[in-house]
N, C-alpha and C positions, 0 to 999 in steps of 0.2 A: 419266591423263595419261602420255604416253610420255616417255622420257628419252633424252638424247643423251650419249655417253661420249667423252672424249678420252683415249686410251691411248697413251703414248709419242708424243704429238704428232699421232696419226692420228685422224680423225673417224670415229665410228661411223656406218654408213649409215642408221641409224634416225633419223628426223626428227620434230620436234614436229608438233602438229596444224596449225599455221599455217606450218610450214616453218622455224620458229626453233629454235635450239639451246638446250637447257636444261642447265646444268652441275650435276652432283651429285657428291658425294664417292664415290670408288671404295672399296668395302668390301674388306677383306682377303679374298682368295680368289676374288673375282669376276673371272673371266677371267685370273687369275694365281694358280693353285693354290699356288705356292710362297710367295706373299706377298711377292715381291721386286720387284714392279713399282712404278714410281714413278707417282704420280697428281698431276696438275697441274690445279687448278680454274681455269676461265676466269673472268675478272672479270665479275661480274654487272652487268647494266644494269637499267633500270627495267622491262624486259620479262622479265628472268630472276629466278628465285628459287632460293635454296639450300634444297634439301629433303633431310632426313635419309634416308639409305638404310636406316636401321634401322626407322624408323616413319614412314609417310606421313601419320599422323593428327596429328603434332605441329604446333603453330601455326607458320606461316612467319614470324611477326613476331618470334619469339625464337630467333635462330639459335644453334646450339650449336657452340662452338669445337672445333677439332680437338684430339685428345689430345696431339699433338706440340707444340702451342703453349701448353698448360696449364702454370701456374707450379708448379714442384716444391716441396713443403713438406717440410723436413728434420725428421725425428723423432729426439729425443735419447734415447740409450740410458740405462738406469739407471746404468751405470758412469760415463758422461759427466756425468750430472746430479750424481752424488756428487762427482766431481772439481770441477765448477764451483762447487758450494756450499761445498766445502772451501776452495777458493781465496778465495771471497768472505768466508768466516769468518776466514781467516788475515789478510786485508787489514783486516777490522774489528778484529781483535785487535791488529794492528800500530798502527792509529790510536789505539786506546784506550791502548795501552802508551806511545805517544809523548805523549799528553795527560797520562797519569798521571805520566810522567817529569818533565814540565814542572811539574806541581803539586807533586810530591815535591821537586824542586829548589827551588821557591819556599818550601815548608814547611821544608826543611832549612836554607836560608839564614835563614829567620825564627827557627827554633829556635836555630841557631848564634849569631845576633845576640843573642837573649835570654840564652843561656848566657854569652856573652862579656860582656854587660852585667852579669849577676849576679856573674861573677868579678871584674870591675872594681869593682863595688859593694863586694864583700867586701874588696878591696884598698884601698878608699878612693880610687880613681883616676878615678871617674866624676864629672864635674862638668858638669851641664847649664847652659848659658849662657842664663839667663832674665832676669837683672837688666837687661840692655841694652834689653829690650823693655818694661819697666815704666814707667808714667807715673803721676803723682800723681792720686788721686781728687778729685772735687769734694766740698765739704763737705756738699752735699745728698745725696750718695750714701752717706754713713756713717750706719749705723743704731745706735741705742743701746737696749739691752734692760735694763729695770729690774725687779727683783723681790726682791733681797736687802735686808735692813734695815741691814746693816753692810757694811764694805768687802769687796770681792771679794779672795780670797787666792790662788786657783788656778783653772784651767779646763783642759779637754781637749776635743778635737773627735773625734767618732766616725769610724771608718775610711772610711765612705761619705760623709762631709761633710754628712750630713743633720741631725745633732743636735750640740748643744753641752752639756757638763756643766760647771756652775760651782759653786764652794763659797765660803763667806765666813766672816767672824768670828762670824756669828750661828749657826754650826755646821750650817747647812742645805746641802743639795745640790739644785740645780734642773736639770732636763733641758729644753732649749729646742729648738724646731723652727727650723732655720736659715731656711727659706724664708718662713715666716709671722711668725717672731719670737715665737711664743706659747709659754707654758709647757706642757709635756707631762706633767711629773710633779715632785713636790716631796717630798723627805725632810726634814721639819722637824728643827731642832736642839733640844737639850734643855739643862736646867740641870745643872751639876755635882752629883753625888750622886744623880742619877736613872738612872744607867747600868743598873741592874737591871730597870727597867721602861720604859726608853725605847729604841726601835729605832735611832734615828739617833745622830749624834755629840753629845757634850756638851762638846767643846773645839774650839778653832780647827782647821780643816782646812787644812793647809799644802801638800799635794801630792796630785795625782791623776793617774792614767794609765788607759788603756783597752786591753784586749787586742786583738791584731790581728784576731780574729774578732768583736770587739764584744760578747763574752759577759760579760766581767768588768770592773768598774771598781775600780782599785786604785791603787798608787803608781808603779811603773815595771815594765812587763812586757817581758821579752825578746821581741823581734819574732818572730812566728810560733809562739810557744809560750805556755804558761800558767805559766812560771817567773816569779816575782815577786821584785823587790828592794825593800827598804824601808830608809829611813834615819831617824835620830832625833837629838834633842838629847842623847841619851846617848852620842853620838859613834860609834855602831856602825852597821854595814850588815848586814842580815839577808837570807837567801835562803829563799824559800818555794816549795812546789809546790802550786799551787791545785787541780789535779785531785785530789790526794790529801788536800787540806786539811792539809798537813804542813809543819812547820818543817824546814829543811835544815841551815843553819849560820849562824854569826855571824862577821863580819869586823871587826877592830879596827885602828885606825891613826890616825885623826884626833884632834887635840888640842883640838878645840872642837866645838860643835854643828854638825851637817851641815845646810847650808842649800839644797843643790841636788842633784838626782839624775837620771840619764838612762841609757838603754841602747838598743841596737839588736839585731841578730840574733846577734852573737857572744856567747859565754858569758862576758860581762864587763859591767861597768857603770862609770860615771864619777860622781864626787861632788865637790862644792865644800865646803870645810871652814870657811867663814865666817871667823872672826877668826884661825884658824891659818894663813890665807893660802896654803893649798895646794889643788891639784887632784889627785885620785887616780884612777888607772885600776886597777880591781880585776879580776884574772884569776882567775875562779872555779875553773876546772879545775886550774890550777897552784898555787892557794892563795897567790898572790903579789900585790903591788901596786907601781905606779909612782907616784912622788911628783913633782909639778911645782910650781915656784915662779915668781912673776912679778909679781903685783899688790902694791901697797903698802898697800892697804886690805883690808877684809873682802870676801871673794868670796861674793856672795850668790846667784848664779844661774849655771847651766851648761846647755849644750845641745849634743848631738852633731850635726854636719853630715853626716858619713858615718862609716864605721868607723874612719877614720884622723884625722879632724879635728873640732875642737870650738870653741865660742865661749863666753866667760865675761864677766861684768860684775861690777864691784865698787863699793863706796861711795866710792872715790877718784875716781869719775867716768870710769873707763877701761873700754874694751871690748877684749878680746884674742882673737886667733885662735891655736889651738894645733894641733900635730901630736902624736900619741901617741908619736912616735919622737924628739921633742925635749923637753928638760927646760925650755926657755925658750919664751915665745910667739914665733910666727912673725911676728906683727904686733900692735901695740898702738896704739890711738887714745886719747890722754889727753884729759880734759875733753870726752868724746864728746857730752855734752848741755849743755855750757856751765856757767856759774857763776851764783850768785845771792848777794845780800847787798850791803852798802855797800862803797864803794871802800876797798881795803886790807884788807877783812875778807871777801873773796869766798870762797864755799864751792862746791865742785862739786855739781852735781845727781847724786844717787846713781843708779847703774844697778841697778834692782831686778829687771829681767827681760830675758831674751834669748830669741830663737827662731831656728830655722833651717829653711828649706825643704830637706828632705833631698836629698842628692846634687845640689845645685845651687850656684850662686854667689850666693844671696840669703839674707841674714840680717836680723834686726831687733833693736832694743834699746828698752827702755822706761825713762824717767827718773822719779825721784821727788825731792822736795825740799820746802822750806818755801814754795815759790812755786806759784801756780796755773797758771803757764805751762809745764806739763809737756808732753811730746811723745813720740811714737813715731817713731824714726828707722829708715828702711829703707836697708840698705847693700848694695853690690856687692863681692864678694870678688875680689881680683885673682887672676892665674894662680898656681896652686899655693898659694893661700890666703896669699900673702905681702903682702897689703895690703887696706885697706878704703877704699872710696870712697862718700861719701854720695850717695844717690839722691834721696830726698825725705823730708820730715817731716810728720807728722799731729799737729796740736795737740789735746791733751786736757786736761781739768781734773781734777787729782787725781794720786794715786800709781798708776803703771802697774805693778801687782803681778804680772801674768802675761801672757804672749804666746804665741800658737800660730798656725802656718800650717796651712791646710787641706791635706789630702793632694794635692788637685788643683792647689794653688797659685792658686786663684781668689780667695781672700780671707784676711785676717789678722784674728785676734780678740784684743782686748786687755781684760783684766780690770782695772777702775779702781776705786779706793776713796778715801775721805777720809783714810785712814791707811796707813802702811807695813804690809805683811803680817806682819812679824816683831815689831812693837812699836808704841808710841804716842808717838813722839818729837815729832811734830807732827800737827796735825789741821786739815785744810782744810775749813772749814764750807761754803764756796761750791761745793765739788766734789760730784759725784753718784756714788753707788755704782751702777755699771752695767757692762754689757758693750758694747764698741764693735766692730761688725762692719765692717771696712775692706775694700772691694773692691780687688783688685789688677788695675788696668786695664792693657791691653797695646796696643802698637803693632801694625800689621798683621803677621801671622805670618810668620816666617822659615822656609824649608824646612829649613835646617840648624839643628835645634833642640838638638842635643846635641853636645858636644865632649868627648873623652877627654883628660885631662891625664896626662902621663907623669911 
């Protein structure tokens, strides 16, 4: 096949077989040795075909584009690739650092909040406002656990709120499962004179406490430690180190048998002196004590609300709120549980037990008397603990000898018996020796759960 060339707009005299022009690409050097000539291909029609000047054997159905129209592909140099990856890496690091900064800021705020709360707790200025959300439980929601043969004298709840330990005048200790209400373990009591061959107690158990880690069951543990405080009818307070099984020291001051004992995380404890009508704060490190007067009757029970405030109950029927910085009560409710007896001969119901939900505005008191119409009262503390407002009462039958709030504040436990824990002045035969598990129901939750009092 012959070819026809168009060079600078002039037709080559050579014609095709049938007199038609066939346009092909001008190769560099053909008729233009310098390679500077411009080549313009005529638009092909159905009779024209573009044929490669390099090979006439290639298929005409697959035309090959000219080199001048081919897309140029940019190849990255090693240095440019390193620079690009470095920039990408720096951007990634920047994103990670920004994210980490946000998380660190959140954690810092959280830790700062916790530290602030701990400081306020140590100062006794943390008061969680819980009482306003509490509502009385239904009678059907209150469970009664029975297992002791004689009146309950004291009880304590494990730090995780899963178990209750109770003791009684039968000298036994029982461990209960809160969820099921079943006995998990029993340490039976024994008769006097069998101490040398009996593992458990052989006399009335009047006080119990459990260490913060749940490892030891004792009298009153300093919070977060294994330092133990004990009090006795011999009017003394003793300090012990349980880790070393060692006695540390003895503190004297009360003029009558000590009837109540409590402590928190500071190196000190508080006691109620019964008929000497005093409350004492013992500063262990300073080897000193503060003496408080206020009740007219025997002070039978005491409980710390926080490091700076406490609640007491007496057999004159009064409940008092105290500050460790004031020698007189901040607030006192007289005849807190009413009276019993004939007209003109009325006697107050004794307050045999008190309890406090730590670092909150919620406390409770338990009454005892010669009437079966005993009750547990739940109270709301006013601002700065300068008042007590009744929230609701839970009727029980018997002497309310011990009260404890769970750590979570989900329930209150009352140890009830036919007799007062400290004596046998009256006996209520119709009462049952048992443990009342009282749920603390709440209204819909409030986002502002805590308030700091100055």
